[in-house]
Backbone as ProteinMPNN parsed JSONL, in Angstrom:
{"seq_chain_A": "MIPRRIERVAGRAIQVVILCIFLIGLYTRNLSVVVNAVLALGATFLPAVLRRDWQIRLHPLLGLWLALAVLLHAIGMLGPYHYIDWWDHVTHTLSASVVAAVGYVTARAVDEYTEAVYLPDRFMFVYILLFTLAAGVFWEVLEFGARLAAEAVGSEAILVQYGLADTIVDLVFDTVGAVLVALFGTPPLADTIDSVIERLERTRP", "coords_chain_A": {"N_chain_A": [[-2.059, -3.988, 7.597], [-4.402, -4.786, 5.011], [-5.824, -7.971, 4.809], [-5.453, -10.263, 2.057], [-7.692, -11.816, 1.564], [-9.831, -10.319, 2.494], [-9.618, -8.199, 0.809], [-10.212, -9.425, -1.668], [-12.916, -10.223, -1.182], [-14.139, -7.739, -0.759], [-13.605, -6.55, -3.194], [-15.037, -8.216, -4.962], [-17.587, -7.641, -4.098], [-17.829, -4.964, -4.886], [-17.661, -5.27, -7.644], [-20.052, -6.664, -8.116], [-21.899, -4.669, -7.469], [-21.296, -2.793, -9.53], [-22.017, -4.314, -11.712], [-24.738, -4.481, -11.322], [-25.39, -1.81, -11.715], [-24.797, -1.646, -14.384], [-26.849, -3.33, -15.419], [-29.081, -1.797, -14.673], [-28.633, 0.353, -16.325], [-29.045, -0.915, -18.8], [-31.743, -1.593, -18.521], [-33.004, 0.879, -18.353], [-32.247, 1.915, -20.712], [-30.036, 3.627, -20.915], [-27.379, 4.889, -22.343], [-24.98, 6.085, -21.534], [-24.721, 5.275, -18.866], [-24.464, 2.512, -19.208], [-22.083, 2.242, -20.757], [-20.148, 3.431, -19.178], [-20.323, 1.801, -16.88], [-19.477, -0.647, -17.922], [-16.784, -0.046, -18.565], [-15.877, 0.669, -16.007], [-16.242, -1.835, -14.672], [-14.432, -3.4, -16.098], [-12.036, -2.077, -15.324], [-11.809, -2.928, -12.671], [-10.769, -5.464, -12.796], [-8.151, -5.071, -13.447], [-6.013, -4.933, -11.438], [-5.751, -7.682, -10.688], [-4.94, -8.805, -13.119], [-2.431, -7.559, -13.494], [-1.083, -8.632, -11.322], [-1.152, -11.422, -11.877], [-0.33, -11.813, -14.609], [1.77, -10.11, -15.035], [3.292, -10.2, -12.807], [3.333, -8.173, -10.88], [3.612, -6.714, -7.816], [1.125, -5.619, -5.7], [-0.018, -3.472, -3.2], [-2.619, -4.447, -0.968], [-4.47, -2.405, -0.523], [-4.366, -0.894, -2.863], [-5.701, -2.145, -5.0], [-8.405, -1.976, -4.019], [-8.608, 0.743, -3.807], [-8.568, 1.605, -6.477], [-10.861, 0.213, -7.354], [-12.85, 1.403, -5.798], [-12.807, 4.046, -6.735], [-13.693, 3.788, -9.456], [-16.129, 2.688, -8.955], [-17.597, 4.72, -7.606], [-17.657, 6.542, -9.674], [-19.235, 5.18, -11.564], [-21.632, 4.922, -10.155], [-22.192, 7.628, -9.976], [-23.021, 8.23, -12.585], [-25.608, 7.477, -12.562], [-27.077, 9.492, -11.479], [-26.179, 11.024, -9.187], [-24.059, 12.744, -10.022], [-25.455, 14.856, -11.09], [-27.155, 15.701, -9.055], [-25.888, 15.864, -6.581], [-23.724, 18.019, -5.262], [-21.039, 17.694, -4.345], [-20.261, 15.261, -5.214], [-18.907, 14.886, -7.663], [-16.481, 16.118, -7.01], [-15.392, 14.348, -5.136], [-15.078, 12.009, -6.708], [-13.268, 12.89, -8.635], [-11.058, 13.542, -7.078], [-10.396, 10.969, -5.967], [-9.938, 9.467, -8.378], [-7.847, 10.98, -9.487], [-5.899, 10.538, -7.576], [-5.338, 7.857, -8.036], [-4.297, 7.977, -10.658], [-2.048, 9.578, -10.089], [-0.586, 7.822, -8.48], [0.051, 5.806, -10.316], [1.626, 7.311, -12.093], [3.727, 8.022, -10.4], [4.83, 5.5, -9.619], [5.648, 4.519, -12.149], [7.595, 6.479, -12.957], [9.453, 6.43, -10.831], [10.313, 3.732, -10.95], [11.524, 3.594, -13.502], [13.505, 5.491, -13.103], [15.105, 4.209, -11.191], [15.77, 1.944, -12.545], [17.353, 2.549, -14.833], [20.373, 4.3, -15.514], [20.275, 6.328, -17.253], [18.246, 7.999, -16.719], [17.515, 10.416, -14.322], [15.851, 11.389, -11.51], [15.482, 13.677, -9.145], [14.613, 13.584, -5.641], [13.29, 15.862, -4.748], [12.165, 16.789, -7.038], [10.164, 14.92, -7.614], [7.771, 15.455, -6.319], [6.81, 17.708, -7.783], [6.68, 16.519, -10.244], [4.721, 14.509, -9.907], [2.444, 16.15, -9.519], [2.355, 17.536, -12.017], [2.099, 15.384, -13.849], [-0.351, 14.301, -13.045], [-2.12, 16.463, -13.457], [-1.832, 16.808, -16.176], [-3.006, 14.421, -17.13], [-5.51, 14.935, -16.132], [-6.299, 17.174, -17.663], [-6.37, 15.963, -20.162], [-8.51, 14.206, -19.765], [-10.618, 16.015, -19.416], [-10.694, 17.155, -21.979], [-11.519, 14.886, -23.368], [-14.115, 14.618, -22.245], [-15.256, 16.971, -23.234], [-15.048, 16.511, -26.009], [-16.656, 14.27, -26.225], [-19.135, 15.301, -25.586], [-19.531, 17.146, -27.741], [-19.555, 15.366, -29.849], [-21.762, 13.83, -29.262], [-23.785, 15.749, -29.453], [-23.622, 16.245, -32.128], [-24.524, 13.933, -33.382], [-26.947, 13.674, -32.285], [-27.428, 12.262, -29.874], [-27.273, 10.992, -26.459], [-24.696, 12.139, -24.275], [-21.748, 10.25, -23.528], [-19.904, 10.858, -21.621], [-19.93, 13.355, -19.053], [-19.957, 16.89, -19.252], [-19.803, 20.059, -17.949], [-19.053, 22.651, -18.568], [-16.753, 25.459, -18.584], [-16.205, 26.489, -15.983], [-16.81, 24.271, -14.414], [-14.803, 22.531, -15.368], [-12.464, 23.792, -14.424], [-12.781, 23.57, -11.628], [-12.793, 20.777, -11.428], [-10.092, 20.267, -12.101], [-8.841, 21.468, -9.942], [-9.555, 19.658, -7.866], [-8.349, 17.457, -8.908], [-5.748, 18.181, -8.459], [-5.71, 18.16, -5.684], [-5.963, 15.343, -5.193], [-3.486, 14.52, -6.277], [-1.66, 15.817, -4.631], [-2.181, 14.598, -2.153], [-1.284, 11.985, -2.634], [1.42, 12.549, -3.231], [2.262, 13.48, -0.716], [1.513, 11.567, 1.231], [1.091, 9.039, 0.036], [3.189, 7.606, -1.079], [4.863, 5.63, 0.353], [3.36, 3.09, 0.58], [3.657, 2.289, -2.023], [6.167, 1.339, -2.529], [6.923, -1.416, -2.652], [5.582, -2.176, -4.934], [6.934, -0.684, -6.837], [9.469, -1.919, -6.722], [8.753, -4.418, -7.734], [8.073, -3.72, -10.386], [10.533, -2.868, -11.336], [11.888, -5.304, -11.197], [10.434, -6.7, -13.147], [11.155, -5.227, -15.433], [13.863, -5.823, -15.461], [13.796, -8.509, -16.102], [12.95, -8.429, -18.711], [14.981, -7.227, -19.979], [17.142, -6.772, -22.805]], "CA_chain_A": [[-2.309, -4.281, 6.139], [-5.621, -5.513, 4.779], [-5.599, -9.355, 4.288], [-5.869, -10.454, 0.647], [-9.023, -12.377, 1.49], [-10.779, -9.226, 2.662], [-9.514, -7.421, -0.456], [-10.952, -10.154, -2.703], [-14.359, -10.131, -0.913], [-14.619, -6.373, -1.009], [-13.486, -6.352, -4.666], [-16.14, -8.905, -5.62], [-18.832, -6.882, -3.795], [-17.841, -3.801, -5.746], [-17.971, -5.752, -9.027], [-21.461, -6.964, -8.163], [-22.606, -3.401, -7.507], [-21.158, -2.203, -10.815], [-22.842, -5.146, -12.61], [-26.16, -4.05, -11.088], [-25.503, -0.503, -12.355], [-24.898, -1.998, -15.828], [-28.201, -3.827, -15.688], [-30.022, -0.663, -14.556], [-28.453, 1.104, -17.57], [-29.71, -1.622, -19.88], [-33.188, -1.579, -18.356], [-33.461, 2.268, -18.637], [-31.731, 2.23, -22.025], [-29.186, 4.787, -20.699], [-26.115, 4.478, -22.931], [-23.835, 6.566, -20.698], [-24.58, 4.383, -17.665], [-24.012, 1.197, -19.689], [-20.703, 2.299, -21.239], [-19.273, 3.718, -18.006], [-20.309, 0.628, -16.052], [-18.61, -1.629, -18.544], [-15.399, 0.409, -18.369], [-15.554, 0.509, -14.57], [-16.106, -3.213, -14.328], [-13.143, -3.811, -16.664], [-10.934, -1.617, -14.55], [-11.652, -3.657, -11.394], [-9.945, -6.717, -13.022], [-6.782, -4.705, -13.831], [-5.02, -5.364, -10.415], [-5.554, -9.13, -10.785], [-4.168, -9.04, -14.328], [-1.102, -7.105, -13.177], [-0.475, -9.596, -10.412], [-1.099, -12.762, -12.489], [0.366, -11.873, -15.908], [2.972, -9.274, -15.056], [3.994, -10.416, -11.542], [3.48, -6.867, -10.229], [3.083, -6.793, -6.456], [0.348, -4.484, -5.365], [-0.517, -3.373, -1.86], [-4.02, -4.746, -1.037], [-5.282, -1.159, -0.637], [-4.333, -0.3, -4.187], [-6.848, -2.654, -5.76], [-9.627, -1.405, -3.52], [-8.541, 2.132, -4.122], [-9.001, 1.709, -7.896], [-12.237, -0.232, -7.473], [-13.756, 2.402, -5.218], [-12.836, 5.194, -7.626], [-14.531, 3.504, -10.626], [-17.486, 2.406, -8.46], [-18.25, 5.983, -7.376], [-17.908, 7.14, -10.993], [-20.353, 4.448, -12.155], [-22.818, 5.361, -9.392], [-22.478, 9.014, -10.353], [-23.726, 8.322, -13.842], [-27.023, 7.235, -12.309], [-27.728, 10.752, -11.021], [-25.442, 11.848, -8.221], [-23.294, 13.816, -10.611], [-26.348, 15.915, -11.36], [-27.957, 16.117, -7.912], [-25.054, 16.009, -5.394], [-22.701, 18.929, -5.704], [-19.721, 17.277, -4.004], [-19.96, 13.934, -5.755], [-17.876, 15.052, -8.724], [-15.229, 16.451, -6.339], [-14.884, 13.121, -4.568], [-14.607, 11.068, -7.775], [-12.048, 13.415, -9.268], [-9.925, 13.344, -6.115], [-9.976, 9.569, -5.941], [-9.346, 9.114, -9.65], [-6.531, 11.676, -9.626], [-4.897, 9.829, -6.741], [-4.914, 6.636, -8.757], [-3.394, 8.415, -11.76], [-0.796, 10.058, -9.459], [0.129, 6.649, -8.071], [0.587, 5.218, -11.535], [2.71, 8.129, -12.605], [4.885, 7.913, -9.48], [5.413, 4.202, -9.777], [6.344, 4.451, -13.433], [8.758, 7.346, -12.983], [10.441, 5.916, -9.875], [10.86, 2.473, -11.479], [12.403, 3.925, -14.613], [14.622, 6.22, -12.483], [16.008, 3.249, -10.52], [16.139, 0.893, -13.496], [18.366, 2.99, -15.743], [21.168, 5.448, -15.151], [20.074, 7.373, -18.239], [17.204, 8.901, -16.156], [17.672, 10.758, -12.901], [14.792, 12.215, -10.983], [15.721, 13.977, -7.753], [13.418, 13.452, -4.808], [12.549, 17.102, -4.673], [11.413, 16.99, -8.27], [9.082, 14.0, -7.704], [6.53, 16.177, -5.981], [6.391, 18.496, -8.913], [6.38, 15.551, -11.338], [3.392, 13.894, -9.655], [1.453, 17.157, -9.795], [2.293, 17.769, -13.476], [1.584, 14.203, -14.55], [-1.76, 14.163, -12.762], [-2.834, 17.541, -14.12], [-1.84, 16.502, -17.641], [-4.038, 13.407, -17.312], [-6.799, 15.572, -15.883], [-6.635, 17.989, -18.808], [-6.716, 15.045, -21.213], [-9.859, 13.705, -19.47], [-11.553, 17.08, -19.652], [-10.837, 17.177, -23.407], [-12.363, 13.785, -23.773], [-15.477, 14.931, -21.952], [-15.729, 17.997, -24.132], [-15.218, 15.884, -27.281], [-17.794, 13.353, -26.153], [-20.355, 16.162, -25.647], [-19.704, 17.631, -29.113], [-19.883, 14.22, -30.738], [-23.178, 13.441, -28.934], [-24.636, 16.799, -29.988], [-23.551, 16.168, -33.575], [-25.309, 12.794, -33.859], [-28.225, 13.739, -31.626], [-27.578, 11.208, -28.825], [-26.838, 11.417, -25.171], [-23.236, 12.1, -24.123], [-21.26, 9.154, -22.683], [-19.222, 11.558, -20.522], [-20.641, 14.588, -18.709], [-19.118, 18.065, -19.166], [-20.753, 21.124, -17.625], [-18.58, 23.951, -18.908], [-15.379, 25.871, -18.192], [-16.088, 26.579, -14.515], [-16.746, 22.88, -13.869], [-13.488, 21.985, -15.676], [-11.455, 24.384, -13.492], [-13.01, 22.933, -10.312], [-12.339, 19.393, -11.593], [-8.642, 20.236, -12.064], [-8.464, 21.751, -8.572], [-9.619, 18.479, -7.098], [-7.29, 16.552, -9.388], [-4.555, 18.638, -7.733], [-5.843, 17.644, -4.328], [-5.597, 13.957, -5.195], [-2.051, 14.369, -6.553], [-0.905, 16.262, -3.432], [-2.377, 13.575, -1.129], [-0.355, 10.863, -3.0], [2.804, 12.989, -3.044], [2.632, 13.656, 0.685], [1.22, 10.432, 2.087], [0.833, 7.767, -0.635], [4.324, 6.943, -1.727], [5.411, 4.449, 1.044], [2.737, 1.815, 0.171], [3.972, 1.956, -3.436], [7.578, 0.931, -2.635], [7.028, -2.819, -3.114], [5.148, -2.172, -6.361], [8.056, -0.147, -7.629], [10.497, -2.963, -6.766], [8.296, -5.466, -8.652], [8.148, -3.237, -11.722], [11.93, -2.917, -11.69], [12.234, -6.733, -11.447], [9.849, -7.013, -14.42], [11.981, -4.608, -16.429], [15.148, -6.561, -15.502], [13.512, -9.787, -16.812], [12.727, -8.166, -20.138], [16.177, -6.549, -20.522], [17.753, -7.531, -23.918]], "C_chain_A": [[-3.622, -5.105, 5.999], [-5.337, -6.917, 4.195], [-6.121, -9.441, 2.855], [-7.294, -10.998, 0.571], [-10.069, -11.259, 1.622], [-10.774, -8.344, 1.38], [-10.358, -8.085, -1.568], [-12.493, -10.051, -2.433], [-14.888, -8.76, -1.208], [-14.605, -6.054, -2.488], [-14.675, -7.001, -5.399], [-17.46, -8.169, -5.352], [-18.942, -5.643, -4.679], [-18.194, -4.155, -7.191], [-19.448, -6.077, -9.166], [-22.283, -5.683, -8.26], [-22.522, -2.769, -8.884], [-21.971, -2.985, -11.858], [-24.315, -4.73, -12.521], [-26.4, -2.683, -11.761], [-25.595, -0.701, -13.868], [-26.255, -2.457, -16.202], [-29.261, -2.757, -15.621], [-29.891, 0.179, -15.858], [-29.125, 0.433, -18.74], [-31.24, -1.464, -19.771], [-33.722, -0.156, -18.717], [-32.994, 2.741, -19.988], [-30.857, 3.52, -21.988], [-27.79, 4.409, -21.176], [-24.921, 4.912, -22.074], [-23.64, 5.745, -19.491], [-24.027, 3.03, -18.078], [-22.51, 1.236, -20.011], [-19.786, 2.54, -20.03], [-19.232, 2.576, -17.061], [-19.403, -0.453, -16.589], [-17.149, -1.297, -18.35], [-14.971, 0.287, -16.937], [-15.363, -0.914, -14.217], [-14.79, -3.773, -14.881], [-11.964, -3.354, -15.816], [-10.736, -2.361, -13.238], [-10.877, -4.954, -11.564], [-8.479, -6.359, -13.304], [-5.767, -5.18, -12.746], [-4.744, -6.863, -10.5], [-4.707, -9.51, -12.036], [-2.702, -8.665, -14.142], [-0.363, -8.104, -12.325], [-0.175, -10.923, -11.125], [-0.165, -12.794, -13.721], [1.643, -11.1, -15.913], [3.782, -9.369, -13.797], [4.319, -9.079, -10.826], [2.863, -7.015, -8.848], [2.362, -5.504, -6.084], [-0.09, -4.589, -3.88], [-2.023, -3.633, -1.931], [-4.92, -3.492, -1.134], [-5.387, -0.632, -2.041], [-5.484, -0.804, -5.04], [-8.163, -2.09, -5.375], [-9.772, 0.051, -3.828], [-9.066, 2.352, -5.523], [-10.469, 1.32, -8.02], [-13.244, 0.798, -6.912], [-13.873, 3.659, -6.122], [-13.771, 4.939, -8.811], [-15.985, 3.253, -10.201], [-18.24, 3.755, -8.296], [-18.558, 6.709, -8.654], [-19.166, 6.5, -11.615], [-21.648, 4.839, -11.454], [-23.21, 6.8, -9.81], [-23.239, 9.124, -11.618], [-25.211, 8.055, -13.667], [-27.8, 8.479, -11.859], [-26.964, 11.575, -10.071], [-24.576, 12.955, -8.821], [-24.186, 15.066, -10.841], [-26.963, 16.557, -10.111], [-27.121, 16.37, -6.629], [-23.794, 16.808, -5.769], [-21.267, 18.385, -5.467], [-19.3, 15.908, -4.58], [-18.831, 13.92, -6.794], [-16.529, 15.37, -8.105], [-14.572, 15.17, -5.769], [-14.309, 12.217, -5.671], [-13.341, 11.604, -8.428], [-10.832, 13.318, -8.339], [-9.451, 11.941, -6.07], [-9.328, 9.134, -7.252], [-7.994, 9.71, -9.892], [-5.495, 10.98, -8.791], [-4.439, 8.543, -7.378], [-3.945, 6.957, -9.897], [-2.003, 8.844, -11.18], [0.03, 8.852, -9.062], [0.782, 5.976, -9.251], [1.763, 5.975, -12.057], [3.943, 8.063, -11.704], [5.596, 6.596, -9.587], [6.244, 4.067, -11.041], [7.621, 5.247, -13.433], [9.82, 6.835, -12.042], [11.087, 4.629, -10.365], [11.86, 2.716, -12.574], [13.674, 4.609, -14.062], [15.625, 5.236, -11.87], [16.526, 2.177, -11.471], [17.327, 1.288, -14.367], [19.116, 4.229, -15.217], [20.969, 6.583, -16.11], [19.046, 8.394, -17.716], [17.538, 9.146, -14.694], [16.646, 11.746, -12.453], [14.982, 12.518, -9.519], [14.463, 13.883, -6.903], [12.599, 14.732, -4.731], [11.735, 17.351, -5.896], [10.198, 16.059, -8.336], [7.734, 14.604, -7.322], [5.94, 16.928, -7.124], [5.927, 17.604, -10.035], [5.005, 14.958, -11.134], [2.28, 14.878, -9.937], [1.26, 17.371, -11.291], [1.689, 16.615, -14.212], [0.082, 14.1, -14.304], [-2.612, 15.224, -13.477], [-2.925, 17.351, -15.622], [-2.924, 15.478, -17.974], [-5.431, 14.008, -17.138], [-7.263, 16.423, -17.038], [-7.08, 17.096, -19.992], [-8.159, 14.517, -21.058], [-10.934, 14.746, -19.754], [-11.768, 17.281, -21.191], [-11.68, 16.08, -23.943], [-13.832, 14.066, -23.454], [-16.045, 15.946, -22.882], [-15.964, 17.414, -25.57], [-16.404, 14.959, -27.311], [-19.069, 14.148, -26.228], [-20.589, 16.658, -27.059], [-20.143, 16.553, -30.019], [-21.338, 13.825, -30.489], [-24.122, 14.45, -29.559], [-24.71, 16.678, -31.539], [-24.452, 15.038, -34.137], [-26.655, 12.755, -33.178], [-28.479, 12.655, -30.626], [-27.058, 11.776, -27.513], [-25.299, 11.256, -25.058], [-22.842, 10.998, -23.167], [-20.554, 9.725, -21.445], [-19.931, 12.901, -20.338], [-19.652, 15.762, -18.581], [-20.005, 19.303, -19.028], [-20.218, 22.503, -17.972], [-17.221, 24.303, -18.307], [-15.229, 25.921, -16.689], [-15.97, 25.183, -13.892], [-15.362, 22.263, -14.145], [-12.414, 22.506, -14.722], [-11.573, 23.751, -12.103], [-12.518, 21.474, -10.364], [-10.751, 19.334, -11.452], [-8.113, 20.627, -10.697], [-8.506, 20.479, -7.716], [-8.729, 17.39, -7.648], [-5.973, 16.893, -8.695], [-4.552, 18.096, -6.31], [-5.448, 16.185, -4.232], [-4.109, 13.719, -5.42], [-1.262, 14.753, -5.311], [-1.005, 15.213, -2.357], [-1.407, 12.4, -1.422], [1.104, 11.313, -2.752], [3.21, 13.088, -1.6], [2.522, 12.361, 1.495], [1.191, 9.064, 1.372], [2.005, 7.033, -1.198], [4.881, 5.699, -0.99], [4.724, 3.134, 0.688], [3.057, 1.366, -1.26], [5.365, 1.396, -3.58], [7.733, -0.478, -3.171], [6.594, -2.956, -4.559], [6.252, -1.687, -7.271], [9.132, -1.198, -7.822], [10.063, -4.071, -7.763], [8.343, -5.038, -10.092], [9.572, -3.278, -12.188], [12.312, -4.343, -11.995], [11.66, -7.187, -12.825], [10.662, -6.422, -15.554], [13.299, -5.364, -16.584], [14.92, -7.84, -16.298], [13.37, -9.607, -18.296], [13.95, -7.434, -20.782], [16.79, -7.383, -21.632], [19.065, -8.172, -23.494]], "O_chain_A": [[-3.885, -6.007, 6.795], [-4.664, -7.019, 3.169], [-7.096, -8.784, 2.491], [-8.027, -10.688, -0.368], [-11.081, -11.272, 0.922], [-11.809, -7.83, 0.957], [-11.099, -7.422, -2.294], [-13.265, -9.819, -3.363], [-15.943, -8.605, -1.823], [-15.494, -5.363, -2.985], [-15.242, -6.42, -6.324], [-18.327, -8.074, -6.221], [-20.025, -5.314, -5.162], [-18.928, -3.43, -7.864], [-20.045, -5.805, -10.208], [-23.241, -5.608, -9.03], [-23.522, -2.259, -9.388], [-22.542, -2.394, -12.775], [-25.021, -4.648, -13.526], [-27.475, -2.433, -12.306], [-26.363, -0.022, -14.549], [-26.79, -2.018, -17.221], [-30.223, -2.772, -16.388], [-30.887, 0.648, -16.41], [-29.711, 1.104, -19.59], [-31.932, -1.238, -20.764], [-34.787, -0.037, -19.324], [-33.308, 3.863, -20.386], [-30.926, 4.365, -22.88], [-27.083, 3.68, -20.481], [-23.959, 4.159, -21.922], [-22.5, 5.512, -19.09], [-23.202, 2.458, -17.366], [-21.759, 0.359, -19.583], [-18.748, 1.89, -19.906], [-18.186, 2.356, -16.45], [-18.661, -1.096, -15.846], [-16.354, -2.172, -18.006], [-13.852, -0.14, -16.649], [-14.404, -1.232, -13.514], [-14.111, -4.539, -14.197], [-11.014, -4.106, -15.599], [-9.615, -2.425, -12.734], [-10.373, -5.499, -10.582], [-7.642, -7.257, -13.393], [-4.752, -5.777, -13.104], [-3.587, -7.27, -10.391], [-3.878, -10.419, -11.987], [-1.82, -9.395, -14.595], [0.812, -8.396, -12.551], [0.917, -11.474, -10.991], [0.674, -13.685, -13.852], [2.532, -11.39, -16.713], [4.826, -8.729, -13.676], [5.398, -8.891, -10.263], [1.702, -7.405, -8.73], [2.943, -4.421, -6.152], [-0.474, -5.656, -3.399], [-2.679, -3.119, -2.836], [-5.986, -3.527, -1.747], [-6.377, 0.007, -2.394], [-6.162, -0.028, -5.714], [-8.976, -1.749, -6.233], [-10.868, 0.554, -4.076], [-9.927, 3.206, -5.733], [-11.24, 1.997, -8.7], [-14.318, 1.021, -7.471], [-14.95, 4.245, -6.232], [-14.576, 5.811, -9.139], [-16.929, 3.543, -10.935], [-19.361, 3.911, -8.78], [-19.567, 7.407, -8.755], [-20.041, 7.2, -12.124], [-22.661, 5.064, -12.116], [-24.387, 7.124, -9.968], [-24.056, 10.035, -11.751], [-25.999, 8.383, -14.554], [-29.031, 8.493, -11.865], [-27.084, 12.799, -10.132], [-24.38, 13.995, -8.191], [-23.698, 16.195, -10.787], [-27.254, 17.753, -10.081], [-27.602, 17.02, -5.7], [-22.925, 16.324, -6.495], [-20.386, 18.597, -6.3], [-18.156, 15.476, -4.445], [-17.947, 13.064, -6.786], [-15.508, 14.929, -8.631], [-13.369, 14.954, -5.909], [-13.184, 11.73, -5.562], [-12.435, 10.831, -8.74], [-9.718, 13.042, -8.785], [-8.247, 11.691, -6.124], [-8.275, 8.497, -7.235], [-7.096, 9.059, -10.427], [-4.347, 10.831, -9.211], [-3.269, 8.176, -7.269], [-2.92, 6.297, -10.071], [-0.954, 8.505, -11.726], [1.241, 8.846, -9.283], [1.956, 5.611, -9.187], [2.781, 5.389, -12.426], [5.073, 8.05, -12.194], [6.825, 6.553, -9.642], [7.373, 3.577, -11.022], [8.653, 4.739, -13.872], [10.994, 6.804, -12.411], [12.296, 4.453, -10.21], [12.934, 2.114, -12.583], [14.782, 4.323, -14.516], [16.837, 5.403, -12.011], [17.576, 1.579, -11.24], [18.211, 0.469, -14.619], [18.531, 5.087, -14.555], [21.426, 7.696, -15.85], [18.983, 9.519, -18.212], [17.806, 8.216, -13.932], [16.585, 12.855, -12.983], [14.662, 11.664, -8.692], [13.359, 14.086, -7.408], [11.371, 14.694, -4.659], [10.719, 18.044, -5.837], [9.256, 16.376, -9.063], [6.703, 14.302, -7.924], [4.75, 16.825, -7.419], [4.925, 17.876, -10.697], [4.203, 14.903, -12.067], [1.268, 14.506, -10.53], [0.129, 17.385, -11.777], [0.86, 16.808, -15.101], [-0.681, 13.842, -15.234], [-3.674, 14.925, -14.024], [-3.928, 17.677, -16.256], [-3.66, 15.625, -18.949], [-6.379, 13.673, -17.848], [-8.445, 16.427, -17.381], [-8.022, 17.42, -20.715], [-8.911, 14.393, -22.024], [-12.011, 14.427, -20.257], [-12.888, 17.542, -21.632], [-12.472, 16.284, -24.863], [-14.706, 13.793, -24.276], [-17.198, 15.826, -23.296], [-16.931, 17.771, -26.244], [-17.094, 14.871, -28.327], [-20.017, 13.712, -26.881], [-21.718, 16.607, -27.546], [-21.004, 16.761, -30.874], [-22.062, 13.517, -31.435], [-25.144, 14.073, -30.132], [-25.737, 16.976, -32.15], [-25.048, 15.171, -35.206], [-27.452, 11.863, -33.472], [-29.601, 12.161, -30.513], [-26.492, 12.867, -27.457], [-24.704, 10.365, -25.663], [-23.479, 10.802, -22.133], [-20.606, 9.141, -20.363], [-20.449, 13.498, -21.281], [-18.639, 15.65, -17.891], [-20.853, 19.565, -19.881], [-20.904, 23.482, -17.682], [-16.627, 23.496, -17.592], [-14.226, 25.445, -16.157], [-15.167, 24.942, -12.99], [-14.806, 21.569, -13.294], [-11.558, 21.747, -14.268], [-10.561, 23.436, -11.478], [-11.887, 21.005, -9.416], [-10.204, 18.463, -10.776], [-7.038, 20.169, -10.31], [-7.593, 20.242, -6.924], [-8.378, 16.468, -6.912], [-5.18, 16.005, -8.382], [-3.529, 17.636, -5.803], [-4.703, 15.797, -3.332], [-3.53, 12.815, -4.818], [-0.289, 14.081, -4.969], [-0.008, 14.942, -1.687], [-0.777, 11.892, -0.494], [1.904, 10.588, -2.162], [4.362, 12.818, -1.26], [3.361, 12.099, 2.357], [1.26, 8.032, 2.038], [1.848, 5.942, -1.746], [5.339, 4.776, -1.664], [5.415, 2.132, 0.504], [2.772, 0.235, -1.655], [5.732, 0.999, -4.686], [8.569, -0.725, -4.04], [7.156, -3.745, -5.318], [6.466, -2.232, -8.354], [9.655, -1.368, -8.923], [10.88, -4.587, -8.526], [8.618, -5.861, -10.965], [9.83, -3.68, -13.322], [13.01, -4.581, -12.98], [12.299, -7.943, -13.558], [10.839, -7.09, -16.573], [13.798, -5.53, -17.697], [15.775, -8.22, -17.098], [13.639, -10.529, -19.066], [13.929, -7.083, -21.961], [16.957, -8.59, -21.455], [19.713, -8.843, -24.297]]}, "name": "protein", "num_of_chains": 1, "seq": "MIPRRIERVAGRAIQVVILCIFLIGLYTRNLSVVVNAVLALGATFLPAVLRRDWQIRLHPLLGLWLALAVLLHAIGMLGPYHYIDWWDHVTHTLSASVVAAVGYVTARAVDEYTEAVYLPDRFMFVYILLFTLAAGVFWEVLEFGARLAAEAVGSEAILVQYGLADTIVDLVFDTVGAVLVALFGTPPLADTIDSVIERLERTRP"}
């Protein structure tokens, strides 16, 4: 297991890089870089908030996992999305794996918390895939809407969308991320699930 100290140092380093990307966006007056850097930087603080305010126990890898996903996305807005063919594939796979982990933790915690919900183990694989793909479709709709809105007001798009073929490929790599979590990523999430259940128990009426 990665020591928490190493997690904190690596997390701070990633935040510094994202902050630099934000400053580059300001200097070049690139709205899409600025907005995505701000959102990415905010996302890196989410694990700390969950631990401190919600008492959710997270595996040290999970925070770095999320931070790396948003870092690569922020870097991509500087140009790699346009010039490196596989960059988008990597970011979608990482982001989808984060979404899959969130979906799995939520479903498993609710399943174990209440008898009103029962999710068989065999169904969880399908659930993770469907949950991740639904989130992926929602993201693609956001990208499409952002492009239309930008064209309507004559400004640059905050999110990049290259067309139907790109959308299909994105969803394929979203599926890859979901499958990786379903096959190999669930054991590190066990303690997080237990802490979510404990949190639900504390808020039970």
